[in-house]
C-alpha positions in Angstrom: -13.0 -100.5 -126.7 -14.3 -98.1 -123.9 -14.6 -94.7 -125.3 -13.1 -92.0 -122.9 -15.4 -89.1 -122.2 -15.3 -85.9 -120.6 -17.2 -84.7 -117.8 -19.8 -81.9 -118.6 -18.7 -80.2 -115.6 -15.3 -79.4 -117.0 -17.0 -77.6 -120.0 -19.3 -75.9 -117.4 -16.6 -74.8 -115.2 -14.7 -73.2 -117.9 -17.5 -71.4 -118.8 -18.2 -70.2 -115.7 -14.4 -69.1 -115.2 -14.6 -67.0 -118.4 -17.8 -65.6 -117.4 -16.3 -64.9 -114.0 -13.3 -63.6 -114.3 -14.0 -60.5 -116.0 -16.1 -59.8 -112.9 -13.4 -60.8 -110.6 -10.5 -58.8 -112.5 -12.0 -55.1 -111.3 -12.0 -56.4 -107.3 -8.4 -58.3 -107.7 -6.8 -54.9 -109.4 -8.6 -52.8 -106.5 -7.2 -55.0 -103.9 -3.9 -55.0 -105.3 -4.0 -50.9 -105.6 -4.7 -50.8 -102.0 -2.4 -53.1 -100.9 0.5 -51.1 -102.8 -1.1 -48.2 -101.9 -0.7 -48.9 -98.1 2.7 -50.6 -98.4 4.0 -47.1 -100.2 2.3 -45.2 -97.0 4.1 -47.3 -94.7 7.5 -47.0 -96.6 7.5 -43.5 -96.6 8.8 -43.2 -92.9 11.7 -43.3 -90.5 11.9 -45.2 -87.0 13.6 -47.9 -85.4 14.7 -50.9 -87.4 11.9 -53.5 -87.4 11.8 -56.9 -88.2 9.5 -59.8 -89.6 6.4 -60.3 -87.2 8.0 -58.8 -84.0 8.7 -55.4 -85.5 11.2 -53.1 -83.4 9.7 -55.3 -80.2 13.5 -55.6 -79.2 14.9 -52.1 -79.1 11.2 -51.2 -77.2 12.0 -53.6 -74.7 15.8 -52.6 -74.1 14.3 -49.0 -74.0 10.9 -49.5 -72.1 12.2 -47.4 -69.0 13.5 -44.4 -71.0 11.1 -44.1 -73.8 10.7 -40.5 -73.7 14.6 -39.8 -74.5 14.7 -42.9 -76.8 11.8 -41.6 -79.0 13.6 -38.0 -78.6 16.8 -39.2 -80.1 15.0 -41.1 -82.9 13.1 -38.0 -83.8 16.3 -35.5 -83.7 17.5 -37.8 -86.3 14.5 -37.8 -88.6 14.5 -35.5 -91.4 10.9 -34.9 -90.8 10.9 -34.9 -87.0 8.6 -37.9 -87.4 9.3 -41.8 -86.5 7.0 -45.0 -87.1 7.2 -47.7 -84.4 5.8 -51.2 -85.1 5.9 -53.6 -82.5 4.2 -57.0 -81.9 0.9 -56.5 -80.0 0.5 -52.8 -80.7 -1.1 -51.0 -83.8 1.3 -49.2 -86.1 2.3 -45.8 -84.2 3.6 -42.6 -85.8 5.3 -40.4 -83.3 5.8 -36.8 -84.4 7.5 -33.7 -83.3 6.7 -31.6 -86.6 5.0 -28.4 -85.9 3.0 -28.9 -89.1 2.2 -32.5 -88.9 0.7 -31.3 -85.2 -1.0 -28.5 -86.8 -2.6 -30.7 -89.4 -3.7 -33.7 -86.9 -5.2 -31.0 -84.4 -7.0 -28.5 -86.8 -6.5 -28.9 -90.3 -7.7 -32.4 -90.7 -9.4 -32.6 -87.3 -12.2 -34.8 -88.2 -9.8 -37.4 -89.5 -7.9 -37.9 -86.2 -10.4 -38.6 -83.5 -9.0 -40.3 -80.2 -10.5 -43.4 -81.3 -11.7 -46.6 -79.6 -8.2 -47.8 -78.7 -8.0 -44.6 -76.5 -11.3 -44.5 -75.1 -11.1 -48.2 -74.1 -7.9 -47.6 -72.0 -9.6 -44.7 -70.0 -13.3 -45.6 -70.5 -13.2 -47.6 -66.8 -12.5 -44.5 -65.2 -13.7 -41.3 -67.7 -16.7 -42.9 -69.0 -18.4 -40.6 -71.7 -16.8 -37.7 -70.3 -15.4 -35.0 -72.6 -11.7 -36.0 -72.9 -12.7 -39.6 -73.7 -15.4 -38.9 -76.5 -15.4 -38.3 -79.9 -18.0 -37.1 -82.6 -21.7 -36.0 -81.5 -21.4 -36.8 -77.9 -17.9 -34.9 -77.8 -19.4 -31.7 -79.6 -22.3 -31.8 -77.4 -20.4 -31.5 -74.3 -17.8 -29.0 -75.7 -20.7 -26.8 -77.0 -22.2 -26.8 -73.1 -19.0 -26.2 -71.4 -17.2 -23.7 -73.6 -19.4 -20.6 -72.5 -19.2 -21.8 -69.0 -15.4 -21.5 -69.0 -15.8 -18.1 -70.5 -18.0 -16.2 -68.2 -16.6 -14.0 -65.6 -18.4 -15.1 -62.9 -16.8 -18.7 -63.1 -13.2 -16.5 -63.1 -14.1 -14.8 -59.8 -15.6 -17.7 -58.2 -12.4 -19.7 -59.0 -10.2 -16.7 -58.0 -12.0 -16.6 -54.5 -11.6 -20.2 -54.0 -7.7 -19.9 -54.8 -7.5 -16.9 -52.3 -9.5 -19.0 -49.7 -7.4 -22.0 -49.9 -4.0 -20.4 -50.4 -4.3 -17.8 -47.4 -6.4 -19.9 -45.5 -4.8 -23.7 -45.8 -1.6 -23.8 -48.0 0.5 -20.7 -46.6 -0.3 -21.8 -42.7 1.1 -25.3 -43.6 4.2 -23.4 -45.3 4.7 -21.2 -42.4 4.8 -24.2 -39.7 6.9 -26.3 -42.0 9.4 -23.6 -42.6 9.7 -23.1 -38.9 10.4 -26.7 -38.1 13.2 -29.1 -39.2 11.3 -31.2 -41.0 11.7 -32.5 -44.9 8.4 -31.2 -46.5 7.8 -32.6 -50.1 6.3 -29.5 -52.3 4.7 -32.1 -54.9 2.7 -33.7 -52.3 1.6 -30.4 -50.9 0.7 -28.9 -54.2 -1.2 -32.3 -55.1 -3.3 -31.9 -52.0 -3.8 -28.2 -52.8 -4.8 -28.6 -56.4 -7.2 -31.6 -55.5 -9.1 -29.4 -52.9 -9.5 -26.7 -55.0 -10.4 -28.5 -58.1 -13.0 -30.2 -56.2 -14.2 -26.7 -54.8 -14.7 -25.5 -58.4 -16.1 -28.5 -59.8 -19.0 -29.4 -57.6 -18.6 -27.1 -54.4 -17.3 -29.8 -52.0 -14.1 -29.6 -49.9 -12.2 -33.2 -49.4 -10.0 -31.5 -46.9 -6.6 -33.0 -48.3 -4.6 -29.6 -46.7 -6.3 -30.4 -43.2 -3.6 -30.3 -40.6 -2.3 -33.1 -39.7 -2.2 -33.8 -43.2 -4.2 -37.2 -43.9 -4.9 -39.1 -47.1 -8.3 -38.5 -48.6 -10.0 -42.0 -49.9 -11.4 -40.3 -53.1 -7.5 -38.8 -53.9 -5.8 -42.2 -53.3 -8.5 -43.7 -55.6 -7.8 -41.3 -58.2 -4.1 -41.9 -58.1 -4.6 -45.3 -58.3 -7.0 -45.3 -61.1 -5.1 -42.9 -62.9 -1.8 -44.8 -62.7 -3.4 -48.4 -63.9 -5.0 -46.9 -66.7 -1.7 -44.7 -67.8 -0.2 -48.5 -67.5 -2.4 -50.1 -69.8 -1.6 -47.4 -72.5 1.9 -48.1 -72.3 1.6 -52.0 -72.0 4.2 -54.0 -74.4 1.1 -56.2 -75.1 -2.1 -54.9 -74.9 -4.2 -58.2 -74.8 -2.4 -58.8 -71.4 -4.4 -56.3 -69.3 -7.8 -57.2 -71.4 -7.1 -60.7 -70.4 -6.5 -59.4 -66.8 -9.7 -57.2 -67.1 -11.9 -60.2 -68.2 -10.7 -62.4 -65.3 -10.7 -59.9 -62.3 -6.7 -60.0 -61.8 -4.1 -58.1 -60.3 -3.9 -54.6 -61.5 -7.3 -54.9 -63.4 -8.9 -55.8 -60.1 -7.1 -52.9 -58.5 -8.5 -50.8 -60.9 -12.2 -51.7 -60.7 -12.1 -51.1 -57.0 -10.6 -47.6 -57.5 -12.8 -46.5 -60.2 -15.9 -48.0 -57.9 -14.9 -45.5 -55.1 -14.4 -42.4 -57.3 -17.7 -43.1 -59.1 -19.5 -44.0 -55.9 -17.9 -40.8 -54.3 -18.9 -38.5 -57.2 -22.3 -40.1 -57.7 -23.3 -39.3 -54.3 -21.8 -35.8 -54.2 -23.7 -35.1 -57.6 -27.0 -36.1 -55.9 -26.2 -33.9 -52.8 -25.2 -31.0 -54.8 -27.6 -31.0 -57.7 -30.4 -29.6 -55.9 -28.4 -27.0 -54.1 -27.1 -25.1 -57.4 -24.6 -22.7 -56.7 -21.4 -21.1 -58.8 -19.5 -24.4 -59.3 -18.9 -26.4 -62.5 -21.3 -28.9 -62.0 -24.2 -26.6 -60.9 -23.4 -24.8 -64.2 -23.3 -27.9 -66.4 -26.7 -29.0 -64.7 -28.3 -25.8 -65.5 -27.1 -25.9 -69.1 -29.1 -28.8 -69.6 -26.6 -32.0 -69.1 -28.2 -35.1 -67.3 -26.5 -36.1 -64.1 -24.5 -39.0 -65.3 -22.9 -37.1 -68.5 -22.1 -34.0 -65.9 -20.4 -36.7 -63.7 -18.3 -38.1 -66.2 -17.6 -34.4 -67.4 -16.6 -33.4 -63.6 -14.2 -36.6 -63.3 -12.7 -35.7 -66.3 -12.2 -32.0 -65.3 -10.9 -33.3 -61.9 -8.0 -35.5 -63.8 -7.0 -32.9 -65.7 -6.9 -29.9 -63.4 -5.3 -31.6 -60.6 -2.4 -33.2 -61.6 -1.4 -30.9 -64.7 -1.1 -28.0 -62.3 0.6 -29.9 -59.2 3.4 -31.2 -61.7 4.4 -27.9 -63.4 4.4 -26.0 -60.0 6.6 -28.9 -58.9 9.0 -28.6 -61.8 8.5 -24.7 -61.7 10.1 -24.4 -58.1 12.9 -27.0 -58.8 13.9 -24.8 -61.8 13.8 -21.8 -59.7 15.9 -23.1 -56.8 18.6 -24.1 -59.5 18.2 -20.3 -61.5 18.8 -18.1 -58.9 18.5 -15.1 -61.0 15.2 -15.9 -62.6 13.7 -16.8 -59.3 15.0 -13.4 -58.1 13.2 -11.7 -61.2 9.9 -13.6 -60.2 10.1 -12.5 -56.5 10.8 -8.8 -57.9 7.9 -9.0 -60.3 5.5 -10.5 -57.6 6.7 -8.1 -54.7 5.6 -5.2 -57.2 2.1 -6.4 -57.7 0.1 -5.5 -54.4 -3.2 -7.3 -55.4 -3.4 -11.0 -57.0 -6.7 -10.1 -58.9 -7.3 -11.0 -62.2 -5.7 -8.0 -63.9 -2.6 -8.3 -61.1 -2.2 -12.1 -61.9 -2.3 -11.0 -65.9 0.5 -8.5 -65.3 3.1 -11.3 -64.1 4.6 -11.7 -67.5 7.9 -13.2 -66.4 6.5 -15.4 -64.2 4.1 -16.6 -67.2 7.4 -17.1 -68.9 8.7 -19.2 -66.3 5.7 -21.5 -66.4 5.9 -21.7 -69.8 9.8 -22.3 -69.9 8.9 -25.1 -67.4 6.2 -27.0 -69.3 8.2 -26.8 -72.3 11.0 -28.9 -70.5 8.6 -30.8 -68.4 5.4 -31.0 -69.8 2.4 -32.3 -67.6 1.1 -34.3 -70.5 4.4 -35.6 -72.4 2.2 -37.3 -75.2 -1.1 -37.5 -76.4 -2.5 -39.9 -79.1 -5.2 -39.5 -82.2 -6.1 -42.6 -84.3 -6.6 -42.2 -88.1 -10.0 -42.3 -89.3 -9.0 -43.2 -92.9 -5.5 -43.3 -95.0 -3.7 -39.9 -95.0 -0.3 -38.4 -95.6 0.9 -35.8 -93.0 2.7 -32.8 -94.3 5.9 -34.3 -93.9 5.0 -37.1 -96.3 4.8 -39.8 -93.5 2.1 -42.1 -94.6 -0.8 -42.8 -92.3 -3.3 -45.9 -92.8 -6.7 -46.1 -91.2 -6.5 -47.2 -87.6 -2.8 -45.9 -86.9 -2.0 -44.4 -84.1 -0.8 -40.8 -84.3 1.1 -39.5 -81.4 2.3 -35.8 -80.8 4.9 -35.4 -78.6 5.2 -32.2 -76.5 8.3 -33.4 -74.6 10.4 -34.3 -77.6 9.3 -31.0 -79.1 10.4 -29.1 -76.4 14.0 -30.5 -76.9 13.8 -29.9 -80.7 16.6 -27.3 -81.9 14.5 -26.6 -85.3 11.7 -25.1 -82.9 13.7 -23.8 -80.1 17.6 -23.3 -81.0 20.6 -24.8 -80.0 19.6 -23.7 -76.6 17.0 -25.6 -76.1 18.4 -27.5 -73.0 19.0 -24.2 -70.9 15.9 -23.1 -68.5 15.9 -19.7 -70.4 12.3 -17.8 -69.9 13.4 -14.8 -71.8 12.9 -16.7 -75.2 8.9 -15.9 -74.2 9.8 -12.1 -73.8 11.8 -11.4 -77.2 8.7 -11.2 -79.6 8.6 -14.2 -80.8 4.7 -15.8 -81.4 4.9 -19.4 -80.4 1.8 -21.4 -81.8 -0.1 -23.6 -80.2 1.2 -26.5 -82.5 4.8 -25.5 -81.5 4.2 -26.0 -78.0 1.0 -28.3 -77.6 1.1 -28.4 -73.8 -2.7 -27.4 -73.8 -3.4 -29.1 -77.4 -4.7 -26.9 -80.1 -7.6 -26.9 -82.7 -11.1 -27.7 -81.9 -10.1 -29.4 -78.7 -8.0 -26.7 -77.0 -7.9 -27.0 -73.5 -11.1 -25.2 -71.8 -9.2 -24.7 -68.7 -5.9 -23.0 -70.0 -6.9 -19.7 -68.6 -7.7 -21.2 -65.2 -4.5 -23.2 -65.0 -2.3 -20.2 -65.4 -4.4 -18.2 -62.8 -3.9 -21.3 -60.3 -0.1 -21.6 -61.0 0.6 -18.0 -60.7 -1.5 -17.3 -57.4 0.4 -20.2 -56.2 3.8 -19.3 -57.2 3.4 -15.4 -56.2 2.0 -16.0 -53.2 4.5 -18.5 -52.0 7.7 -16.8 -53.4 6.7 -13.5 -51.9 7.3 -15.1 -48.5 9.3 -18.2 -48.9 12.5 -19.3 -50.6 12.8 -22.9 -51.5 16.0 -25.0 -51.2 16.6 -28.2 -52.6 17.6 -30.8 -50.4 19.6 -32.4 -53.0 20.8 -29.6 -55.5 22.6 -31.7 -57.5 20.3 -34.6 -58.2 18.0 -34.3 -61.3 14.6 -35.9 -60.2 13.2 -38.4 -62.9 10.5 -37.3 -64.8 7.7 -40.1 -64.9 5.0 -39.9 -67.9 1.8 -41.3 -66.6 -1.7 -39.8 -67.6 -0.1 -36.8 -66.5 3.7 -36.5 -65.8 4.9 -36.1 -62.2 8.5 -35.8 -60.8 9.4 -39.1 -59.5 11.2 -39.7 -55.9 9.3 -37.0 -54.4 9.5 -33.0 -55.4 11.5 -30.6 -53.8 12.4 -32.0 -50.6 14.3 -30.7 -47.7 14.0 -29.3 -44.2 13.0 -25.5 -43.4 15.1 -23.0 -41.6 15.3 -19.2 -40.7 15.8 -16.9 -42.8 17.9 -13.8 -42.2 16.2 -11.8 -45.2 12.9 -12.0 -43.8 11.3 -14.8 -45.9 10.8 -18.2 -44.4 12.7 -21.4 -46.3 10.8 -24.4 -47.4 12.9 -27.0 -48.9 
């Protein structure tokens, strides 16, 4: 009778398991601990109802054309002013309107919340390695070079001289001509043309001629518009993989983006080559003198044009629309402007009520509706919301401007006086210009430009809306704009001596 035997391998495998188990146990426990910790972080949240695999995709899809208001409604119901949005095809996203969270991510823990690769990838084709699209040492180098340049009185004088020439020599003559005619004038289009001309002159001493009569389309400006819109739609895409596939295959909107970016880069590169040897007081010359290479200086200038053009034109458009609907505030701005004899630096700084109107405008209609960072490591926000590594964290100026806890029960009212009542509003309650180390370098320049335009126009003209009862769409692209045209109407005479533009 044959005798059954056991394979020696069984003995060896048992021995191997007993030897390996003590080594594996700490790894298993650590993995379990990390999983439980991340699960705990993710569970400490409020947001739209999510389902396995698809997350909140259904609700997101239903609200895709009203995301701003949907997020605002969810935030109003959230105890901490923060929501978590989880959906198929996108990273876990924390959206907050809580000033403590905003300060934590923009200042207190700045190093843990860079823009991150997902953000820089979306805008990389257009902005390259410019200051608005980089992190770490590259960002620090550009910030270190640019900060002193924006603080100089020489640049301020150059900006004010440029504004005076553009406003008195081009903007006001166009408005006078339109006020005498019976044509419809789209102020948003005029302001976009004005700000593009101005920012190009300030950035690299080049005049693109957008306000030349008759008004014609600038190839460079149009390329900027196309590139900005498609880049924005990348970031808002329901499935990020779609635009990446289209880019790889050079199809549809991605093909248009590639062509538009090519126009922008070719034009700016040519301007840099022409202007670099000449020097001057414009920003490009200052950056080159400070030691930046031509390619990096080009990317920085493209970033400044993108930031400085559409943000100020959007804010001005909404300002004139709001003033046309609030005549008492308009009268106060006009009185203040007429009492200011000279629109120099001191005169513009003294326009306190106009400054309050601009702040109130940007509270309700911020030029940048939302901005995102990405967590470098696990963290917990001050309100207790858990953040995992790689998570997108979005602070939400549009929703913050509609938060009762920040602005009171009258948050929906246009009331400039709230900015003159002695309350100090922090950059983290009103993060229109960001805050912390990345606070906008051009903040003062933007206010000077907006005040100069508003005071100059309102001294001479009255703005009347073509459709006074219509509330235009707020369109949140890279920078927000007014949908369907801005302040449209026709010009006519004014018995009070101020022309009328509509």
